[in-house]
C-alpha positions in Angstrom: -29.6 1.8 8.5 -27.2 -0.2 11.1 -23.7 0.6 11.7 -22.7 -2.3 10.2 -24.6 -1.8 7.1 -23.2 1.8 6.6 -19.6 0.4 7.1 -20.3 -2.4 4.7 -21.7 0.1 2.2 -18.4 2.0 2.5 -16.2 -1.3 2.0 -18.3 -2.2 -1.0 -17.9 1.0 -2.7 -14.3 1.9 -2.4 -12.2 1.2 -5.5 -8.5 1.4 -6.2 -8.2 4.6 -8.3 -5.3 4.7 -10.8 -6.5 7.9 -12.7 -6.6 11.2 -11.1 -7.9 14.6 -11.9 -5.4 17.4 -12.1 -6.5 19.5 -9.5 -4.4 19.4 -6.1 -5.6 18.0 -2.7 -5.9 20.5 0.2 -3.4 19.5 2.8 -6.4 19.6 5.4 -7.7 16.5 3.3 -4.7 14.6 3.5 -4.2 15.6 7.5 -7.9 13.8 7.7 -6.5 10.6 6.0 -3.4 10.4 8.1 -5.5 11.0 11.3 -7.4 7.9 10.3 -4.4 5.9 9.5 -2.8 6.7 13.2 -5.9 4.9 14.7 -5.3 1.5 13.1 -4.6 -1.3 15.8 -0.9 -2.2 15.9 0.7 -5.2 17.7 1.3 -4.2 21.4 0.2 -0.6 20.3 3.9 0.1 19.1 2.4 2.0 16.3 5.4 1.3 14.0 4.7 3.6 11.1 6.0 6.6 9.7 4.6 8.4 6.6 6.2 10.8 4.0 3.9 12.9 2.1 4.8 14.2 -1.5 2.4 16.8 -2.9 5.0 18.2 -5.5 4.2 17.1 -8.8 7.7 17.4 -10.2 9.4 15.5 -7.3 6.9 12.7 -8.0 7.5 12.5 -11.7 11.1 12.5 -10.8 10.8 9.9 -8.5 8.7 7.7 -10.8 11.5 8.0 -13.6 14.0 7.0 -11.1 12.1 3.8 -10.1 11.3 3.0 -13.9 15.0 3.2 -14.8 16.2 1.0 -11.7 13.3 -1.5 -12.6 14.3 -1.4 -16.2 17.8 -2.6 -15.6 16.4 -5.7 -13.4 13.8 -6.4 -16.1 16.6 -7.0 -18.5 17.6 -10.0 -16.8 14.5 -11.5 -16.7 14.2 -15.1 -18.3 12.3 -14.9 -21.3 9.5 -17.3 -19.9 8.8 -14.1 -17.4 9.5 -11.1 -20.0 5.8 -11.0 -20.9 5.2 -9.8 -17.6 7.4 -6.8 -17.8 5.4 -4.4 -19.3 2.7 -4.6 -17.0 5.1 -4.8 -13.8 7.1 -1.5 -15.0 3.4 0.2 -15.4 2.5 -0.6 -12.0 5.7 0.5 -10.5 5.3 4.2 -11.9 1.6 4.2 -12.0 1.8 6.9 -9.1 3.5 9.5 -11.5 0.0 10.4 -12.1 -1.1 11.3 -8.7 -1.1 14.6 -7.2 -0.1 13.2 -3.9 2.0 10.3 -3.0 2.2 8.8 0.5 5.3 6.8 1.3 4.8 4.2 4.4 7.5 2.7 6.4 7.0 0.1 9.1 9.6 -0.2 11.8 12.2 -3.1 11.6 10.5 -6.1 13.3 11.3 -6.5 16.8 14.3 -9.2 17.2 13.0 -12.5 18.5 15.0 -15.2 20.1 16.3 -17.3 16.8 15.0 -20.6 18.6 11.7 -19.4 18.5 11.6 -18.6 14.9 13.0 -22.0 13.8 10.9 -23.6 11.1 8.9 -20.4 10.9 8.1 -19.5 7.2 7.6 -15.8 7.8 9.5 -14.4 10.9 8.8 -10.7 10.2 5.1 -11.6 10.6 5.6 -12.5 14.0 6.4 -8.9 15.5 3.4 -7.8 13.5 4.8 -4.3 12.2 4.6 -5.0 8.6 0.9 -6.0 9.1 0.3 -3.0 11.6 1.5 -0.6 9.0 -0.7 -2.5 6.3 -3.9 -2.0 8.5 -3.0 1.9 9.1 -3.0 2.0 5.2 -6.3 0.3 4.9 -7.7 3.0 7.4 -6.2 5.7 4.9 -7.8 4.2 1.9 -11.1 4.0 3.5 -10.6 7.5 4.9 -9.9 8.7 1.4 -12.9 7.3 -0.2 -15.3 8.5 2.3 -13.6 12.3 1.6 -14.3 11.7 -2.0 -10.6 11.2 -2.8 -9.4 8.2 -4.7 -6.3 6.1 -3.7 -4.2 3.2 -4.6 -1.9 1.0 -2.6 1.3 0.1 -4.4 4.1 -2.4 -3.7 5.6 -2.9 -7.2 7.8 0.4 -6.5 9.3 -1.4 -3.7 11.4 -3.4 -6.6 13.6 -0.1 -6.8 14.7 0.1 -3.2 17.7 2.2 -4.5 15.9 4.7 -6.0 13.3 5.0 -3.3 16.2 5.4 -0.6 18.1 7.9 -2.8 15.1 10.2 -3.7 12.9 10.0 -0.4 15.6 8.7 2.3 14.4 6.2 4.9 14.1 6.9 8.6 16.9 5.1 10.7 15.5 1.4 11.9 12.5 1.6 9.5 12.0 -0.2 6.0 9.7 0.6 3.0 6.3 -0.8 3.4 4.1 0.5 0.6 3.4 3.6 -1.5 0.0 5.1 -2.0 -1.0 7.2 -4.9 -3.7 9.7 -3.9 -5.9 12.3 -5.6 -9.6 13.1 -6.8 -10.5 10.4 -8.8 -10.7 10.9 -12.8 -12.3 7.5 -13.2 -15.1 5.2 -11.7 -14.2 1.6 -12.3 -16.9 -1.0 -11.6 -16.8 -3.2 -8.7 -14.3 -6.1 -9.3 -15.5 -9.6 -9.0 -15.6 -11.0 -5.4 -15.3 -14.5 -4.1 -18.5 -15.5 -2.0 -18.3 -17.2 1.4 -19.1 -20.5 -0.1 -16.0 -20.1 -2.6 -13.7 -18.8 -0.1 -14.8 -22.0 1.8 -14.6 -20.9 5.6 -13.8 -23.4 7.8 -15.5 -24.0 11.4 -14.1 -25.4 14.7 -11.5 -28.2 13.9 -12.4 -29.1 10.3 -9.5 -30.0 8.4 -8.9 -27.4 5.6 -8.3 -29.0 2.2 
């Protein structure tokens, strides 16, 4: 089997795990997934990431409760047409309460670029690459967790409760919340999700106009 085949097999076998076994994760295993994370590429090698590891179950439960309450207040103000999504959104936001380990990832605030250069740029934060760099580090973390027999799920819904996050876990000066990762031994084996084929993605070559 070639290196590519081994890599592709790992990528295809990884799943987002949302149900976890009760037993704790040794800190040696957590160190290994973070070691993989720090080897991610980053824009200009700035390595703009910081991680907080929570393996205190009461603390994780309390954070989930705070996030849920803040989000509940926001969901009350949703227009009626969007209210149907409220229950699912809340569920995703507090999913990490069942995990024995929670990793909070921050990215450094993007480097300032001259305003004239950012004119008409729809996503200016992507220019400096800090959020994307941390996303790549988290992908390394997810793959390392899978290779070690752990399960993990990257979460962004909790970011809808920034006050709860900041009050409970703090925030390093000059950094912003990027995502949370629920981590533990899997208590489920989800089937492979449907993936679009290359034909469905419609890969474009050379100067073909994208439609």
